[in-house]
PDB file of N, CA, C and O in Angstrom:
ATOM      1  N   MET A   1       6.266 -17.094   4.394  1.00  0.00           N
ATOM      2  CA  MET A   1       7.315 -15.967   4.408  1.00  0.00           C
ATOM      3  C   MET A   1       7.130 -14.647   4.136  1.00  0.00           C
ATOM      4  O   MET A   1       6.667 -14.324   3.042  1.00  0.00           O
ATOM      5  N   SER A   2       7.469 -13.681   5.106  1.00  0.00           N
ATOM      6  CA  SER A   2       6.790 -12.387   5.012  1.00  0.00           C
ATOM      7  C   SER A   2       8.338 -11.628   4.217  1.00  0.00           C
ATOM      8  O   SER A   2       9.518 -11.964   4.320  1.00  0.00           O
ATOM      9  N   GLU A   3       7.671 -10.489   3.425  1.00  0.00           N
ATOM     10  CA  GLU A   3       8.428  -9.475   2.981  1.00  0.00           C
ATOM     11  C   GLU A   3       8.075  -8.075   2.885  1.00  0.00           C
ATOM     12  O   GLU A   3       6.892  -7.769   2.735  1.00  0.00           O
ATOM     13  N   SER A   4       9.080  -7.094   2.963  1.00  0.00           N
ATOM     14  CA  SER A   4       8.756  -5.538   3.057  1.00  0.00           C
ATOM     15  C   SER A   4       9.177  -5.124   1.972  1.00  0.00           C
ATOM     16  O   SER A   4      10.223  -5.446   1.410  1.00  0.00           O
ATOM     17  N   ILE A   5       8.121  -4.156   1.520  1.00  0.00           N
ATOM     18  CA  ILE A   5       8.602  -3.392   0.230  1.00  0.00           C
ATOM     19  C   ILE A   5       8.399  -1.932   0.528  1.00  0.00           C
ATOM     20  O   ILE A   5       7.449  -1.792   1.299  1.00  0.00           O
ATOM     21  N   SER A   6       8.911  -0.905   0.216  1.00  0.00           N
ATOM     22  CA  SER A   6       8.563   0.289   0.029  1.00  0.00           C
ATOM     23  C   SER A   6       8.239   0.885  -1.261  1.00  0.00           C
ATOM     24  O   SER A   6       9.111   0.812  -2.127  1.00  0.00           O
ATOM     25  N   LEU A   7       6.824   1.627  -1.622  1.00  0.00           N
ATOM     26  CA  LEU A   7       6.585   1.816  -2.928  1.00  0.00           C
ATOM     27  C   LEU A   7       6.374   3.440  -2.782  1.00  0.00           C
ATOM     28  O   LEU A   7       5.825   4.031  -1.852  1.00  0.00           O
ATOM     29  N   ALA A   8       6.967   3.988  -3.963  1.00  0.00           N
ATOM     30  CA  ALA A   8       6.903   5.480  -4.343  1.00  0.00           C
ATOM     31  C   ALA A   8       5.205   5.801  -5.037  1.00  0.00           C
ATOM     32  O   ALA A   8       4.772   5.546  -6.161  1.00  0.00           O
ATOM     33  N   VAL A   9       4.636   6.347  -4.037  1.00  0.00           N
ATOM     34  CA  VAL A   9       2.790   6.524  -4.654  1.00  0.00           C
ATOM     35  C   VAL A   9       2.681   7.959  -4.429  1.00  0.00           C
ATOM     36  O   VAL A   9       2.839   8.502  -3.336  1.00  0.00           O
ATOM     37  N   THR A  10       2.439   8.464  -5.381  1.00  0.00           N
ATOM     38  CA  THR A  10       2.106   9.988  -5.639  1.00  0.00           C
ATOM     39  C   THR A  10       0.425  10.297  -5.612  1.00  0.00           C
ATOM     40  O   THR A  10      -0.220   9.362  -6.086  1.00  0.00           O
ATOM     41  N   GLY A  11      -0.166  11.135  -5.268  1.00  0.00           N
ATOM     42  CA  GLY A  11      -1.628  11.584  -5.315  1.00  0.00           C
ATOM     43  C   GLY A  11      -1.877  11.528  -3.981  1.00  0.00           C
ATOM     44  O   GLY A  11      -2.981  12.035  -3.781  1.00  0.00           O
ATOM     45  N   MET A  12      -1.360  11.142  -2.949  1.00  0.00           N
ATOM     46  CA  MET A  12      -1.636  11.190  -1.354  1.00  0.00           C
ATOM     47  C   MET A  12      -1.641  12.549  -1.112  1.00  0.00           C
ATOM     48  O   MET A  12      -0.620  13.149  -1.448  1.00  0.00           O
ATOM     49  N   LYS A  13      -2.738  13.323  -0.500  1.00  0.00           N
ATOM     50  CA  LYS A  13      -2.509  14.745   0.154  1.00  0.00           C
ATOM     51  C   LYS A  13      -2.591  14.850   1.381  1.00  0.00           C
ATOM     52  O   LYS A  13      -2.135  15.850   1.936  1.00  0.00           O
ATOM     53  N   CYS A  14      -3.163  13.894   2.050  1.00  0.00           N
ATOM     54  CA  CYS A  14      -3.821  14.349   3.684  1.00  0.00           C
ATOM     55  C   CYS A  14      -3.779  12.829   4.282  1.00  0.00           C
ATOM     56  O   CYS A  14      -3.347  11.837   3.694  1.00  0.00           O
ATOM     57  N   GLY A  15      -4.373  12.897   5.686  1.00  0.00           N
ATOM     58  CA  GLY A  15      -4.429  11.607   6.339  1.00  0.00           C
ATOM     59  C   GLY A  15      -5.530  10.921   6.060  1.00  0.00           C
ATOM     60  O   GLY A  15      -5.685   9.774   6.481  1.00  0.00           O
ATOM     61  N   GLY A  16      -6.539  11.624   5.219  1.00  0.00           N
ATOM     62  CA  GLY A  16      -7.463  10.765   4.476  1.00  0.00           C
ATOM     63  C   GLY A  16      -7.338   9.839   3.703  1.00  0.00           C
ATOM     64  O   GLY A  16      -7.783   8.693   3.765  1.00  0.00           O
ATOM     65  N   CYS A  17      -6.402  10.593   2.569  1.00  0.00           N
ATOM     66  CA  CYS A  17      -5.666   9.539   1.669  1.00  0.00           C
ATOM     67  C   CYS A  17      -4.789   8.554   2.289  1.00  0.00           C
ATOM     68  O   CYS A  17      -4.661   7.514   1.643  1.00  0.00           O
ATOM     69  N   GLU A  18      -4.152   8.638   3.397  1.00  0.00           N
ATOM     70  CA  GLU A  18      -3.268   7.570   3.916  1.00  0.00           C
ATOM     71  C   GLU A  18      -4.199   6.593   4.275  1.00  0.00           C
ATOM     72  O   GLU A  18      -4.012   5.416   3.967  1.00  0.00           O
ATOM     73  N   SER A  19      -5.452   7.065   5.067  1.00  0.00           N
ATOM     74  CA  SER A  19      -6.710   6.093   5.403  1.00  0.00           C
ATOM     75  C   SER A  19      -7.017   5.303   4.469  1.00  0.00           C
ATOM     76  O   SER A  19      -7.060   4.075   4.548  1.00  0.00           O
ATOM     77  N   ASN A  20      -7.263   6.020   3.464  1.00  0.00           N
ATOM     78  CA  ASN A  20      -7.777   5.136   2.182  1.00  0.00           C
ATOM     79  C   ASN A  20      -6.710   4.113   1.654  1.00  0.00           C
ATOM     80  O   ASN A  20      -7.115   2.978   1.403  1.00  0.00           O
ATOM     81  N   VAL A  21      -5.622   4.355   1.497  1.00  0.00           N
ATOM     82  CA  VAL A  21      -4.721   3.319   1.338  1.00  0.00           C
ATOM     83  C   VAL A  21      -4.538   2.297   2.314  1.00  0.00           C
ATOM     84  O   VAL A  21      -4.466   1.113   1.984  1.00  0.00           O
ATOM     85  N   LYS A  22      -4.462   2.663   3.437  1.00  0.00           N
ATOM     86  CA  LYS A  22      -4.512   1.568   4.599  1.00  0.00           C
ATOM     87  C   LYS A  22      -5.834   0.610   4.495  1.00  0.00           C
ATOM     88  O   LYS A  22      -5.880  -0.619   4.438  1.00  0.00           O
ATOM     89  N   THR A  23      -6.704   1.400   4.489  1.00  0.00           N
ATOM     90  CA  THR A  23      -7.899   0.268   4.232  1.00  0.00           C
ATOM     91  C   THR A  23      -8.155  -0.698   3.167  1.00  0.00           C
ATOM     92  O   THR A  23      -8.549  -1.839   3.412  1.00  0.00           O
ATOM     93  N   LYS A  24      -7.929  -0.242   1.948  1.00  0.00           N
ATOM     94  CA  LYS A  24      -7.505  -0.828   0.769  1.00  0.00           C
ATOM     95  C   LYS A  24      -6.516  -2.138   0.900  1.00  0.00           C
ATOM     96  O   LYS A  24      -6.668  -3.302   0.529  1.00  0.00           O
ATOM     97  N   LEU A  25      -5.345  -1.408   1.642  1.00  0.00           N
ATOM     98  CA  LEU A  25      -4.317  -2.821   1.608  1.00  0.00           C
ATOM     99  C   LEU A  25      -4.654  -3.925   2.648  1.00  0.00           C
ATOM    100  O   LEU A  25      -4.549  -5.142   2.494  1.00  0.00           O
ATOM    101  N   ASN A  26      -5.056  -3.283   3.674  1.00  0.00           N
ATOM    102  CA  ASN A  26      -5.474  -4.277   4.947  1.00  0.00           C
ATOM    103  C   ASN A  26      -6.545  -5.180   4.418  1.00  0.00           C
ATOM    104  O   ASN A  26      -6.649  -6.285   4.952  1.00  0.00           O
ATOM    105  N   ALA A  27      -7.229  -4.911   3.592  1.00  0.00           N
ATOM    106  CA  ALA A  27      -8.364  -5.729   3.043  1.00  0.00           C
ATOM    107  C   ALA A  27      -7.799  -6.854   2.293  1.00  0.00           C
ATOM    108  O   ALA A  27      -8.495  -7.842   2.059  1.00  0.00           O
ATOM    109  N   ILE A  28      -6.670  -6.774   1.930  1.00  0.00           N
ATOM    110  CA  ILE A  28      -5.792  -8.041   0.810  1.00  0.00           C
ATOM    111  C   ILE A  28      -5.440  -8.784   1.809  1.00  0.00           C
ATOM    112  O   ILE A  28      -4.950  -8.297   2.828  1.00  0.00           O
ATOM    113  N   ASP A  29      -5.670 -10.222   1.626  1.00  0.00           N
ATOM    114  CA  ASP A  29      -5.081 -11.561   2.410  1.00  0.00           C
ATOM    115  C   ASP A  29      -3.906 -11.443   2.303  1.00  0.00           C
ATOM    116  O   ASP A  29      -3.377 -11.035   1.268  1.00  0.00           O
ATOM    117  N   GLY A  30      -3.239 -11.793   3.406  1.00  0.00           N
ATOM    118  CA  GLY A  30      -1.801 -11.477   3.238  1.00  0.00           C
ATOM    119  C   GLY A  30      -1.042 -10.312   3.867  1.00  0.00           C
ATOM    120  O   GLY A  30       0.079 -10.432   4.363  1.00  0.00           O
ATOM    121  N   VAL A  31      -1.800  -9.074   3.804  1.00  0.00           N
ATOM    122  CA  VAL A  31      -1.231  -8.221   4.198  1.00  0.00           C
ATOM    123  C   VAL A  31      -0.927  -7.879   5.530  1.00  0.00           C
ATOM    124  O   VAL A  31      -1.904  -7.517   6.185  1.00  0.00           O
ATOM    125  N   ILE A  32       0.224  -7.896   6.146  1.00  0.00           N
ATOM    126  CA  ILE A  32       0.668  -7.885   7.500  1.00  0.00           C
ATOM    127  C   ILE A  32       0.476  -6.402   8.245  1.00  0.00           C
ATOM    128  O   ILE A  32      -0.180  -6.142   9.253  1.00  0.00           O
ATOM    129  N   SER A  33       1.215  -5.586   7.464  1.00  0.00           N
ATOM    130  CA  SER A  33       1.194  -4.327   7.905  1.00  0.00           C
ATOM    131  C   SER A  33       1.360  -3.117   7.024  1.00  0.00           C
ATOM    132  O   SER A  33       2.069  -3.208   6.022  1.00  0.00           O
ATOM    133  N   VAL A  34       0.781  -2.039   7.316  1.00  0.00           N
ATOM    134  CA  VAL A  34       0.899  -1.125   6.227  1.00  0.00           C
ATOM    135  C   VAL A  34       0.915   0.324   7.000  1.00  0.00           C
ATOM    136  O   VAL A  34       0.159   0.691   7.900  1.00  0.00           O
ATOM    137  N   GLU A  35       2.126   1.124   6.313  1.00  0.00           N
ATOM    138  CA  GLU A  35       2.430   2.730   6.795  1.00  0.00           C
ATOM    139  C   GLU A  35       2.275   3.339   5.516  1.00  0.00           C
ATOM    140  O   GLU A  35       2.992   2.993   4.577  1.00  0.00           O
ATOM    141  N   ALA A  36       1.224   4.394   5.376  1.00  0.00           N
ATOM    142  CA  ALA A  36       1.121   5.362   4.448  1.00  0.00           C
ATOM    143  C   ALA A  36       1.932   6.497   4.869  1.00  0.00           C
ATOM    144  O   ALA A  36       2.022   6.647   6.088  1.00  0.00           O
ATOM    145  N   MET A  37       2.585   7.390   4.065  1.00  0.00           N
ATOM    146  CA  MET A  37       2.940   8.461   4.476  1.00  0.00           C
ATOM    147  C   MET A  37       3.012   9.722   3.254  1.00  0.00           C
ATOM    148  O   MET A  37       3.875   9.726   2.376  1.00  0.00           O
ATOM    149  N   ASN A  38       2.132  10.583   3.360  1.00  0.00           N
ATOM    150  CA  ASN A  38       1.633  11.356   2.368  1.00  0.00           C
ATOM    151  C   ASN A  38       2.564  12.378   1.850  1.00  0.00           C
ATOM    152  O   ASN A  38       2.624  12.935   0.754  1.00  0.00           O
ATOM    153  N   LYS A  39       3.253  12.475   2.891  1.00  0.00           N
ATOM    154  CA  LYS A  39       4.274  14.008   2.900  1.00  0.00           C
ATOM    155  C   LYS A  39       5.746  13.346   2.468  1.00  0.00           C
ATOM    156  O   LYS A  39       6.672  14.061   2.084  1.00  0.00           O
ATOM    157  N   GLU A  40       5.848  11.910   2.576  1.00  0.00           N
ATOM    158  CA  GLU A  40       7.109  11.388   2.017  1.00  0.00           C
ATOM    159  C   GLU A  40       6.672  10.695   0.367  1.00  0.00           C
ATOM    160  O   GLU A  40       7.552  10.297  -0.397  1.00  0.00           O
ATOM    161  N   ASN A  41       5.418  10.656   0.072  1.00  0.00           N
ATOM    162  CA  ASN A  41       4.910   9.966  -1.054  1.00  0.00           C
ATOM    163  C   ASN A  41       5.265   8.302  -1.188  1.00  0.00           C
ATOM    164  O   ASN A  41       5.792   7.768  -2.164  1.00  0.00           O
ATOM    165  N   LYS A  42       4.856   7.687  -0.022  1.00  0.00           N
ATOM    166  CA  LYS A  42       5.655   6.705   0.265  1.00  0.00           C
ATOM    167  C   LYS A  42       4.722   5.676   1.099  1.00  0.00           C
ATOM    168  O   LYS A  42       4.046   6.055   2.055  1.00  0.00           O
ATOM    169  N   VAL A  43       4.752   4.386   0.659  1.00  0.00           N
ATOM    170  CA  VAL A  43       3.814   3.427   1.395  1.00  0.00           C
ATOM    171  C   VAL A  43       4.794   2.128   1.492  1.00  0.00           C
ATOM    172  O   VAL A  43       5.229   1.454   0.559  1.00  0.00           O
ATOM    173  N   ASP A  44       4.979   1.998   2.657  1.00  0.00           N
ATOM    174  CA  ASP A  44       5.406   0.480   3.428  1.00  0.00           C
ATOM    175  C   ASP A  44       4.625  -0.492   3.659  1.00  0.00           C
ATOM    176  O   ASP A  44       3.651  -0.387   4.404  1.00  0.00           O
ATOM    177  N   VAL A  45       5.039  -1.840   2.890  1.00  0.00           N
ATOM    178  CA  VAL A  45       3.722  -2.826   3.216  1.00  0.00           C
ATOM    179  C   VAL A  45       4.783  -4.046   3.644  1.00  0.00           C
ATOM    180  O   VAL A  45       5.805  -4.419   3.070  1.00  0.00           O
ATOM    181  N   GLU A  46       4.236  -4.458   4.705  1.00  0.00           N
ATOM    182  CA  GLU A  46       4.778  -6.032   5.180  1.00  0.00           C
ATOM    183  C   GLU A  46       3.686  -7.360   4.782  1.00  0.00           C
ATOM    184  O   GLU A  46       2.711  -7.539   5.512  1.00  0.00           O
ATOM    185  N   PHE A  47       3.868  -8.049   3.867  1.00  0.00           N
ATOM    186  CA  PHE A  47       3.255  -8.991   3.358  1.00  0.00           C
ATOM    187  C   PHE A  47       3.443 -10.475   3.402  1.00  0.00           C
ATOM    188  O   PHE A  47       4.608 -10.734   3.705  1.00  0.00           O
ATOM    189  N   ASP A  48       2.721 -11.525   3.211  1.00  0.00           N
ATOM    190  CA  ASP A  48       2.779 -12.881   3.201  1.00  0.00           C
ATOM    191  C   ASP A  48       3.129 -13.320   1.723  1.00  0.00           C
ATOM    192  O   ASP A  48       2.129 -13.428   1.013  1.00  0.00           O
ATOM    193  N   VAL A  49       4.231 -13.573   1.161  1.00  0.00           N
ATOM    194  CA  VAL A  49       4.502 -13.605  -0.201  1.00  0.00           C
ATOM    195  C   VAL A  49       3.869 -14.899  -0.733  1.00  0.00           C
ATOM    196  O   VAL A  49       3.651 -15.270  -1.886  1.00  0.00           O
ATOM    197  N   GLU A  50       3.639 -15.473   0.458  1.00  0.00           N
ATOM    198  CA  GLU A  50       2.544 -16.997  -0.222  1.00  0.00           C
ATOM    199  C   GLU A  50       0.891 -16.641  -0.480  1.00  0.00           C
ATOM    200  O   GLU A  50       0.158 -17.330  -1.189  1.00  0.00           O
ATOM    201  N   LYS A  51       0.539 -15.609   0.135  1.00  0.00           N
ATOM    202  CA  LYS A  51      -0.585 -14.915  -0.076  1.00  0.00           C
ATOM    203  C   LYS A  51      -1.294 -13.789  -1.071  1.00  0.00           C
ATOM    204  O   LYS A  51      -2.425 -13.627  -1.528  1.00  0.00           O
ATOM    205  N   THR A  52      -0.097 -13.143  -1.152  1.00  0.00           N
ATOM    206  CA  THR A  52      -0.326 -12.019  -2.247  1.00  0.00           C
ATOM    207  C   THR A  52       1.054 -11.650  -2.653  1.00  0.00           C
ATOM    208  O   THR A  52       2.079 -12.178  -2.223  1.00  0.00           O
ATOM    209  N   SER A  53       0.975 -10.649  -3.561  1.00  0.00           N
ATOM    210  CA  SER A  53       2.019  -9.906  -4.336  1.00  0.00           C
ATOM    211  C   SER A  53       2.507  -8.969  -4.666  1.00  0.00           C
ATOM    212  O   SER A  53       1.600  -8.183  -4.939  1.00  0.00           O
ATOM    213  N   VAL A  54       3.720  -8.394  -4.871  1.00  0.00           N
ATOM    214  CA  VAL A  54       3.598  -6.910  -5.228  1.00  0.00           C
ATOM    215  C   VAL A  54       2.640  -6.493  -5.879  1.00  0.00           C
ATOM    216  O   VAL A  54       1.910  -5.704  -5.280  1.00  0.00           O
ATOM    217  N   GLU A  55       2.299  -6.827  -7.226  1.00  0.00           N
ATOM    218  CA  GLU A  55       1.470  -6.310  -8.267  1.00  0.00           C
ATOM    219  C   GLU A  55      -0.241  -6.618  -7.761  1.00  0.00           C
ATOM    220  O   GLU A  55      -1.217  -6.305  -8.442  1.00  0.00           O
ATOM    221  N   ALA A  56      -0.280  -7.153  -6.699  1.00  0.00           N
ATOM    222  CA  ALA A  56      -1.802  -7.158  -6.339  1.00  0.00           C
ATOM    223  C   ALA A  56      -1.645  -5.808  -5.199  1.00  0.00           C
ATOM    224  O   ALA A  56      -2.554  -5.031  -4.908  1.00  0.00           O
ATOM    225  N   ILE A  57      -0.584  -5.790  -4.797  1.00  0.00           N
ATOM    226  CA  ILE A  57      -0.587  -4.670  -3.517  1.00  0.00           C
ATOM    227  C   ILE A  57      -0.678  -3.320  -4.431  1.00  0.00           C
ATOM    228  O   ILE A  57      -1.642  -2.606  -4.153  1.00  0.00           O
ATOM    229  N   SER A  58      -0.004  -2.955  -5.258  1.00  0.00           N
ATOM    230  CA  SER A  58       0.292  -1.989  -6.503  1.00  0.00           C
ATOM    231  C   SER A  58      -1.123  -1.638  -7.251  1.00  0.00           C
ATOM    232  O   SER A  58      -1.445  -0.470  -7.469  1.00  0.00           O
ATOM    233  N   GLN A  59      -1.794  -2.557  -7.559  1.00  0.00           N
ATOM    234  CA  GLN A  59      -3.097  -2.676  -8.045  1.00  0.00           C
ATOM    235  C   GLN A  59      -4.119  -2.088  -7.114  1.00  0.00           C
ATOM    236  O   GLN A  59      -4.831  -1.139  -7.441  1.00  0.00           O
ATOM    237  N   ALA A  60      -4.161  -2.593  -6.118  1.00  0.00           N
ATOM    238  CA  ALA A  60      -5.024  -1.895  -4.949  1.00  0.00           C
ATOM    239  C   ALA A  60      -4.821  -0.371  -4.692  1.00  0.00           C
ATOM    240  O   ALA A  60      -5.777   0.397  -4.582  1.00  0.00           O
ATOM    241  N   ILE A  61      -3.703  -0.035  -4.615  1.00  0.00           N
ATOM    242  CA  ILE A  61      -3.104   1.212  -4.638  1.00  0.00           C
ATOM    243  C   ILE A  61      -3.901   1.947  -5.849  1.00  0.00           C
ATOM    244  O   ILE A  61      -4.776   2.802  -5.710  1.00  0.00           O
ATOM    245  N   THR A  62      -3.439   1.459  -6.977  1.00  0.00           N
ATOM    246  CA  THR A  62      -3.972   2.288  -8.213  1.00  0.00           C
ATOM    247  C   THR A  62      -5.488   2.053  -8.258  1.00  0.00           C
ATOM    248  O   THR A  62      -6.139   3.011  -8.673  1.00  0.00           O
ATOM    249  N   ASP A  63      -6.068   1.112  -7.957  1.00  0.00           N
ATOM    250  CA  ASP A  63      -7.667   1.321  -7.584  1.00  0.00           C
ATOM    251  C   ASP A  63      -8.355   2.530  -6.631  1.00  0.00           C
ATOM    252  O   ASP A  63      -9.412   3.119  -6.859  1.00  0.00           O
ATOM    253  N   ALA A  64      -7.597   2.690  -5.691  1.00  0.00           N
ATOM    254  CA  ALA A  64      -7.779   3.697  -4.630  1.00  0.00           C
ATOM    255  C   ALA A  64      -7.752   4.912  -4.901  1.00  0.00           C
ATOM    256  O   ALA A  64      -8.311   5.754  -4.200  1.00  0.00           O
ATOM    257  N   GLY A  65      -6.877   5.264  -6.311  1.00  0.00           N
ATOM    258  CA  GLY A  65      -7.117   6.349  -6.896  1.00  0.00           C
ATOM    259  C   GLY A  65      -5.350   7.095  -6.958  1.00  0.00           C
ATOM    260  O   GLY A  65      -5.026   8.203  -7.386  1.00  0.00           O
ATOM    261  N   PHE A  66      -4.549   6.104  -6.415  1.00  0.00           N
ATOM    262  CA  PHE A  66      -3.434   6.778  -6.436  1.00  0.00           C
ATOM    263  C   PHE A  66      -2.338   6.241  -7.733  1.00  0.00           C
ATOM    264  O   PHE A  66      -2.662   5.451  -8.620  1.00  0.00           O
ATOM    265  N   VAL A  67      -1.061   6.853  -7.585  1.00  0.00           N
ATOM    266  CA  VAL A  67      -0.201   6.253  -8.606  1.00  0.00           C
ATOM    267  C   VAL A  67       1.122   5.801  -7.897  1.00  0.00           C
ATOM    268  O   VAL A  67       1.809   6.377  -7.054  1.00  0.00           O
ATOM    269  N   VAL A  68       1.262   4.529  -8.538  1.00  0.00           N
ATOM    270  CA  VAL A  68       2.530   4.180  -7.801  1.00  0.00           C
ATOM    271  C   VAL A  68       3.577   4.096  -9.189  1.00  0.00           C
ATOM    272  O   VAL A  68       3.428   3.737 -10.357  1.00  0.00           O
ATOM    273  N   GLU A  69       4.594   4.580  -8.453  1.00  0.00           N
ATOM    274  CA  GLU A  69       5.918   5.040  -9.391  1.00  0.00           C
ATOM    275  C   GLU A  69       6.925   3.904  -9.872  1.00  0.00           C
ATOM    276  O   GLU A  69       7.904   4.197 -10.558  1.00  0.00           O
TER     277      GLU A  69
END
């Protein structure tokens, strides 16, 4: 079963930052799609709740050097 979440993320300043977040999240088993928007300070993620969690997604964003609000 998939779920979609929208996370407020600060620290993304450019397209490279968006790309970094997308790469980190797409590496997680269960992530279906990612849209990172630095101008809106937002990351939208669709994921399989049986394979990953909001906590794992948030941790990956933090590990990439950004702050999940």
